[in-house]
N, C-alpha and C positions, 0 to 999 in steps of 0.2 A: 719348751721348744723355742720361744723367742731368745732365751739365753744362748742357745747353740748358735743361732743365726747372728746374734750380736757379737759373739766371740769371733765368728768368721769375718764379720765386718771389721772388727778391731784388728784382726790379722791382716786384712787387705790394706787398711790404713797404715798399719805399722810397716808393711812392705813398701808403701809409697814413701814414708819418711826415711826408711833405710836407704832407698835408692837416692833420695835427695841428698842425704848426708854422705853416702859413699862416693858420689861423683862417678868418675870413670872406673870401669872394671872389665876385665877380659871376658868373664862369664856372666855379666850382669843380665844380658838378654835371656840366657838360659835360666837363671835363678828367678827372675821376675815372672816370666811366663810359666815356668814349671810350678812355682808356688801358687800362682793364680789358678792354674789348672787344677791342682789338688784341692784348694779351698773351694773353688766353684763346684767341683764334682761332689764334695761332701755336702755343701749346702743344697745342691740340686737333689741329691739322694734323700736328704732329710725332708725336703718339701714334697717330693714325690711320694715317699712313704706315708707322710701325713695325709696327703690327698687320697691315696688309694685305701688307707685304713679308715678314712672318714672320721678323723679325730675331731673332737669338739674344739671350739676356739680357745686359745690360751692367751693370757695377757701378762704384761710386766710393766711396772712403773719404776722409773729411776729419778732420783732427786736432782735432776739437771734440767736446764731449760728455763722456762718462766718460773719465778719464785713461788707463786701460788698454785702452779699447775704441775710442774715437773715434766718429764718426758714419758709418754705412754706408748707402748708397743703391743701389737696384737697380731696374731696369725690365725686366720680362719680359712675356709675352703677357697675363697676368692684369692686371697693373698698367697696361699700355698701354691695355687696353679700358676700365678704369675712369677712367684719366686722360683719355681721349677724351670720356667721358660727363661728367665733372666740368667740364672746360673748355668743352665745348659748352654745357652748362647755364649756366656763368658768362658766356659770350659772349651767349647769349640774354637773360639777366637784365640784363646791361650795356646791351644795345641797348634793351630795354624801359625801363630806368632813365633813359635819355636823355630820354624824354618824361615818364614817371611821376614821376621824381625832382623835377621842377619843382613838383609839388604838395606836396612834403614840408614840413611845418611847421618842423621843426628838422633841417635837412640835416646839420649837424655831428654829430648823434647816429647817423648812418647812414654817411656817406661815409668816415670813417677806418677803419671796421670791415669794410666790404664787400670791399675787396681783401685785407685780412688774413684774412678768412674763406676766400676762394678759395685764398690761399697755404697756410693750414693744411691744407685738404683735399688739396692737391697733395702736401705733404710726407708726410702719412699714407700715401699710396699708393706713395711712393718709398722709405719707410723700410725698412731691411733689418736692423735690430736692435731689441731691445725698448725700449731707452731712447729712441731717436729716435722710435719709433712712439708710445710713450705721451706723450712731450713734445709732439709735434705733435698728437696726439689731444686733449690738454687745451687746447692753444692753439686748435684748431678749436672746441671746446666753449665756451671763454670768448668767442671772437669771435661765435659764434652767440648766446650769452646777451646780449652787448652789443647786438646787433641786435634781439633780442626786447624789450629794455628801451628801445628808441628812443622809444616813446610811453609813458614811465614815469609820466605824470600820471594815467593811467587805472588804477583799482584792480585790474581784472581782469588787466591786463598785469603789475602788480607780483607778483600771485600766480603768474601763468604763469612769470615769470622765476625766482621762488623755487623752484617745483617743477622747472623745467628744470635749474637749476644743481645742485640736490640729486640728482636722478636722474643727471645727468652725472657727478657725483663718485662716486656708488655704482657706476655702470657702469665708470668708469675704474679704481676699486679692484678690481673683479672681474677686469678685464683684467690689472691688475698682478699679482694672484695667479696668473692663468693663465700669464703669462710667467715668473713665479717658479718654478712647477712645471716648466715646459718647460726652464728654464735648469738646474735640478737643483743639487745641492750644489757642482758645479764652476763654476757661473756662466757657462753658455754663453748669453750674451745675444745674440749674433749669430744671425740666422736661419740662416745657412749651417751653424753648429755644431748648431743645433737639429735640422736636417734629418738630420744624421748620428748623432744620439743620440735615437732614438725612446723615449718614456717607457714605463714598465711599464703593463699594462692598467688597474690601479687609478688610477694617476696620469693616464693618458689620459682615463679617465672623468671625473676631477675637472676636467681642462682643458676637456673638452667642455662640462661643466655651467657652468663659469665663463665661457667665451667665449659660450655661449648667453645667459647673463645679461648680460654686458658689452656685446656687440654687439647683442643683442636689445633691450636698454633704449634704445639709440640708434636702432635701426631701427623700434621700435614694436611688438614682439611682445607679445601679451597674456600675462600681466597687467602687463607693464612699460611699457605704452603711455600711462599717465595723463598724462604731461607733454606728449605730442605734440599732442592736440587743444586744449591750452591755449596752447602756445608758437607753433605755426604761424599761427593766426589773429592773434596779437598783433603779429607782425612786419609790416613793410611788404610789399606783395604780391609784389614781385620777390624779396625775401628769403625770403618764404614758399615761393615756387617753388624757390629754391635749397635750403632746408631739407627740403622735402617730396620734391622730384624728384631732388635730388642728394645731400644730406648723408646721407640714409638709405641710399644706395647705398654710401657709405664704410663703414657698419656691415656691409652685406652682404659687401663686400670683406674686412673683418676676419674675418668668420666663415669665408669660403671659404679665406682665406690660412692660417688655423690648422687648420681641419678637414680640408682637402684637401691641404695642403702641409707643415705643420710637425709634425702629429701622427703621420705615418706611415700605414701601411696601416690602413684602418678595420675595426672589428668590425661584425658584422651588426646589432647592436642600436642602433648610433649613429643610424640613420635614424629610429628609433621616436619619441624625444622631439621631434625636429625636425618630423616629420610631424604629430604631435599638436598641437604649438604652432602650426604653420603653418595647419593646418585650422581650429583654434579662432580664431586671429587673423583669418582671412579672413571667417568668418561674423560674429563679434562686431563687427568693424570696419564691415562694410557695414550691419549692423542699426542701429548708432548713427548712421551716415550717413543712414539712411532716416528717422529720427525727428527729427533736428535741423533747425532752420530758419536758422541762421547759415550764410551762403554759404561762408565760408572754413573753418568748422568741419566742414561736410559734406565738403569736399575733404580736410581733415586726417584724418578718420575713414576716408575712402576710401583714403588712403595706407596706413593700417593693414591694410585688406583686401588691397591689392596686395602688401604685404610678406608677408602670409600665403601668397599664391599662390607667391611666389618661394621661400619656405622649404619649402613642400610639395615643390616640384621639387628643391630641394637635398637634402631628406631622402630622396626617391626615389633621387637620384644616389648618396648614401652607401650606401643599401641595396643597389642594384645593383652598385656597385663592390666592396663587401665580399663579395658572393655570386659574384663572378667574371664578371658580365655587363657587360663594359666598353662594348659598343656601346649597351646600354640606359642605362648610367650617362652616356654622352656625350649621348644624346638628352635625358635629364632635365636635365643641366647646360646644354645649349644652350637648352632651354626657359626655364630660370631666367635665363640671361644675356640672352636675347632679351626677356624680360619686364622685366628691369632697364632695358634700353635703351628699350623702349616706354613704361614708366611714367615715365621721366625726360622723355619727349617730351610725352605727353598731360597729365601732371600739371602740368608747367610751363605748358603752354598754358592749362589751366583756371584756374590761379592768376593768370596774366596777364589772362585774361578777367574773373576776379573783381575784380582791381584796376581794370580799366576800368569795370566796373559801379559800384564804390564811388566812383570819381572822378566819374562822371557823375551819380550819384544821392545819394551820401553815406550810403548804407545798405547793411548786410550782411544784413539780414533779407529772405529771398526773399518772405515774406508781404507786404512793403511795396513789391514791385516789380510787374512785369507790363507787357506790351505793349512791351518794350524792342526787340523785333525790328524794329518799324517805325521806331524812332528811332535805333537803333544796328545797322544791318543787317550791317556787316562784322564787328563783334564778335559778333553773334548767329550768323552763319555759322561763324565760327571756334569759338565755344563749342559749336555743334552738332556739329562734327567731333570736338572733344575729348570730348563726352559720348558720342557713338557709339563712339569708340575705346576709352574706358575701360569701356564696356558690352560690349566684345568682340563688336561687330557687324562682319561682313565688309562690304567688303573692307579694313577698316582694320587697323592693326598690332596692336591689342589682341587681336583674334580669332586671329591667326596664332600668337602666343606661347602663349595659353591652349590652343589646339588642340594644339600640340606637347606641353604638359603632360599633357593627357588621353591623348594617344597613348602617353606614357610610363606612365601609370597603367594602361592596357590591357595592358601587358606584365607586370603584377604576378603573374599566375598562374604564371609561370615561376620565381618566387623560391622557394628551398628553405625559408626560414623561414616557419612558419605565422603568426607574429605579424605580419610584414610582408605576408604574403599576404592576411590578413584585414583588416589596418588600412588598406592602400592603397585598396581599393574604398570604404571608409568615408570616407577623406579625399577621394576623387574625388567622392563624393556631396555632401560638404560644399562642395567647390569648385563643383559644379554649382548648389547652392543659392545660394552667394555670387554666382555669375555672374547668376542670375535676379534676385536682390535688387538687384544693381548696376544692371541694366537699369531696374528700377522706380525706383531712387533717382535716376537721372539723367534719366529721363522726367519725374519730379516736379520736379527742379531746373530743367531747361530750360523745361518747360511753365509752371510758376508764374512764373518770372522773365521769360521772353521772349515768351510767348504771351498771349493774352487781352487784357484792357483794363488800363490803368494803375490801380493801387490807390491811388497817392498823387500829389500834385502834382509832386513831384520826378521821379517816373518819367515823368510826362506831358511834362516839359520836358527830359528827358535828351537829350544830344547826343553824337555820336561822339567818340572820343578822338583823340589825336595820331597822326601818321604813324609815329613810332618804335614806339609800342606796337602799332599795327596791323601793321607790318612784322614785328615779333617774333612776333606771334600767327599771321600768315599763313605765315611760314616753318615754324613748328612744325606747323601744320595740314597743309601740303604734305608734310612728312616723315612724319607719321602715315599719310597716304595712300600715299606711296611705299613705306614699309616694309611696308605691308599688301599692296600689289600685287606687290612683288618680294621676298618673304620668303626666297627661295632665295639671293639674293646676300648677305643679312644672315647667314643660317646659315653660308654658306661663309666669311664674314669672321670668324665666331666659332669656326671650327674650331681655330685655334691655341690659343685659350683652353681649349676643351674637352679638347684633347689634352694640354695642360700640367697640367690638374687631374685628369683621369680616365685618361689614357694612351691614349685613343681619340678619334675624332671621327666625326660623321655623314658618310656618303658624299656626295660633291659633288652639290649640288642645281642648280647653274647649268646643267648639261648636260641637265636634264630638258626634254622637249618642252613647248612652250607656257608656259614659265616656271612650271611647277607644282612642287610639293614632295611627296616621298614619304619620310617619316622612317624607315620600316621597309622597306617594299617597295611598289612601285607596285600590285601585285595586292591588297595588303591595305588601304591607305588612301593617299589623295593629296588635295591641295588646290591649287587654281589661283586665286590672288587676282586675276590679270589678267582671266580669263574671268568671274569673278564681277562685277568692276568693269564690264566691257563689258556684261554682261547687265543690271545695274542701270541703267546710263546709257541703254542702248537702250530698256529697258522704260519708263523715266521719259519719254524723248523721245516714244515711241509714245503713251503715255497723254496727254501734253500735246497732241500732234497731234490725237488723237481728240477730246479735250475742246474744243479751240479751233476745230477745223475742221469737225467733224461734228455737234457738239451745237448746240442751238438758241441763237440770239443774243438771245432774249427775256430781259429782265431783270425779275426779280420781287423786290421788297423786302418783308420781313416782320419783325416784332419777334422778338428772340431768345427761344427757348423756355426758360422757367424754371418748370417745373411748372404751367403755365397762367397764370403771372403775368408779363407782359412788363415786368420791372423792369430799367432800364438801370444800376442802381447796381452798381459793380464788386464790392461786397461779396458779391453773389450768386454769384460765381464760386467754383470749387473753391479751397480754401485748402491751404496746405502741410500743416497738421495733419490736415485731413479726408482728404487723399490717403494719408497714412501710417497712418491709424487702423486699417484691417484688419490690417496687418502688426504694428502695435503691440499690438493685442489678442492676436494669436496668440503672439507671442514675449515679451510683457511679463513673464510669470510667472517665467521663468528667465534672461532676458537682461538686463533693466534695471529690473524691478520698477516699471513705469509705474503711476502713480496719477492718475486723472482726478477732479477736484473740480468739481462743478456747483453754482453758487449761483443758484437760480431764485427770485426774489422772489414772494411770494404775490399774488393779485389785489388791486389797490388800492395796492400798493407801487410807487412810481414809480422806484425805483433800478434801474439796468441789471443784467441778468443777467451772470454771469461764468462762464467755463469755463477752467480751468487744468489743465495736464498736467505732472507732475513725474516724472522718472526718475532712477535711481541707477546709476552704474557699479559693478557688483558687485566689480570688481577694487579700486576705491578703498575700497568699504565693507568688504571682507573682509581685504585685505592692508595697506592704507595707513592707514585711519582709526584702527585700534587702535594702530599704531605712533606716529602723531601724538599720540593721546591719552596714551600712555605717556610720550612725550618731554615733553609739556606738563606732565603731573603731576610728573615728575621735576624739571623746571625750576622748578615751583612750590615744591617742598620744598627744593631747593637754594637758591632765593632766600630762603626763610624762615630757612635756616641762617646767612645773612649778618647777621641781626639778633638773634642770641642774646645773652644776657647772659654776663658773665665766668663766673659759677657754672655756667651751662649748658654753656659750652665746656669747663670743667674736668671736668664730669661726663662729657661725651662722651670726653674724653681718657682719663679713668680707666676708663670702660667698655671702650674699645678696648684699653687695656693689659691689663685682666683677661681679655678675650677672647683676646688673643694668648698670654698665659700659659697659658690653658686649652688652646689649640691645641698649644703646645709640650709641655705635659705629656702630652696624649693621644698625640702623635707619639712621644714617648720611650717 
């Protein structure tokens, strides 16, 4: 099985090289995305079949890489699941790119790196030794950076690329140290050797901290998230979907691989930092999504929120596993994996929809949109499905996975550790807050962008996008609905992964009556997505029948109510800023220090009034800005040292010599 995937990776890399050598071509976009679509579908199908058939792990060693080690590759249940997600996301992005790519101004800055990016993510998931893992991890990071810099003439994109590559380097260095500690003095770089040589408790704590830093920086955990809302909006929309819906899952895989596989049996406290970081990430991510007005930046911050939800479930799984509750650990792990799948579906859908809106209107500011549902009905419908799914509304898939996470949280009173017993309900409350704010966030996004009246001429003249883009969005919207209606089948498909990571799995759900799911026991809690779907559809049809058949046919026209002033100007509508103002005022003091500035001219002054809002990411202000200032100051003084005179250089050498002599004298 690894042979097939390596052939697919080789095909993707060959495609990249061919594009680089071919230069310009009339049908280059069609060839690249078409080939990437076929290769990704083949790899996704192979990984999915392997997962459903519960095939045993298979390995392959190649005589490349380190001379004494070679390159080891292995596919097991965990990597099969993530390979299926990565390649399905790549196939969806390739299908979308067949239409969206035609609008790219400089296609040669995207086409060579797109298949290379897919290849890098595939190799990370198959790597079975530290060297191959880190090499492919860096290759993936460099390919994604190249795609972020595709529109390099924009100043914001240059800054996004710089922050992206710096954070990628720091995260990779943390992973390098983590694998160094795992390898030990004997140099056990192969994962198989690491599994048989569990580190000491202190070393295991260091590895956990390092992998949280390294994988968390790539996933977007707070406070390591600062690059993500800059880089994801800078890339082309189908690449943003890959980075947000897919690449962040590679980071989740890295954490699971180390924490649940290579580190050995967990200690009870391992779940504490994961829970805290996950809960804080979920709330902070959705708060920033709620106050921003850039369409793609809203989606990027929403990714941070969903990564927090995943890590909360992973922290719960670690705590339950260390306490001997294997069934509860399997439930929490299944919730995390289910949300990994769901987020890849609805976030890719939403980024595709954002790309369609940008193509049709040329704007990413939701305050400059409005009324798009009448002009882009298919895109509006698919975006509505994505917004409802990410808001965890039944019967869509986002509700099913978050409901499973809350079911795991309700088992926390059985934990023996008081730290986890008290921390888990607090994390559950923060997840509930994040879910409520996510609903408000996407009501705001969809309402401002698609409902009401057009705020600009470009919004009024928008037209529907191409069929390739609509097909990609429609397929993802259908999968969001199917995964929410039939969650039991998805849970059963995830059983081999849960069993491989926690040693247990949820009891089979497909045999439950009416396709319902009962994660713990039917008498305790159950959910039936199909019945909820039937109830919603039947209620909507009944309401439509009553309105259209039994209501009066008389038509009455009246001006829109606007506080007594029938003004048809679109500026009288709710704005994105006014919608978020109550939440901004409540959370501004500790979340983002929002400051509103009003410039109201006195009577007689004809200049217009202005209202501006500024907010600061506290993670950037507290952690990164001092480091940047220190580096800049150091660079300034180092630069000054290049222009010293000969006498000054001799004086420095003499002072250094005296200092070293004093050190030697005191040492003696």
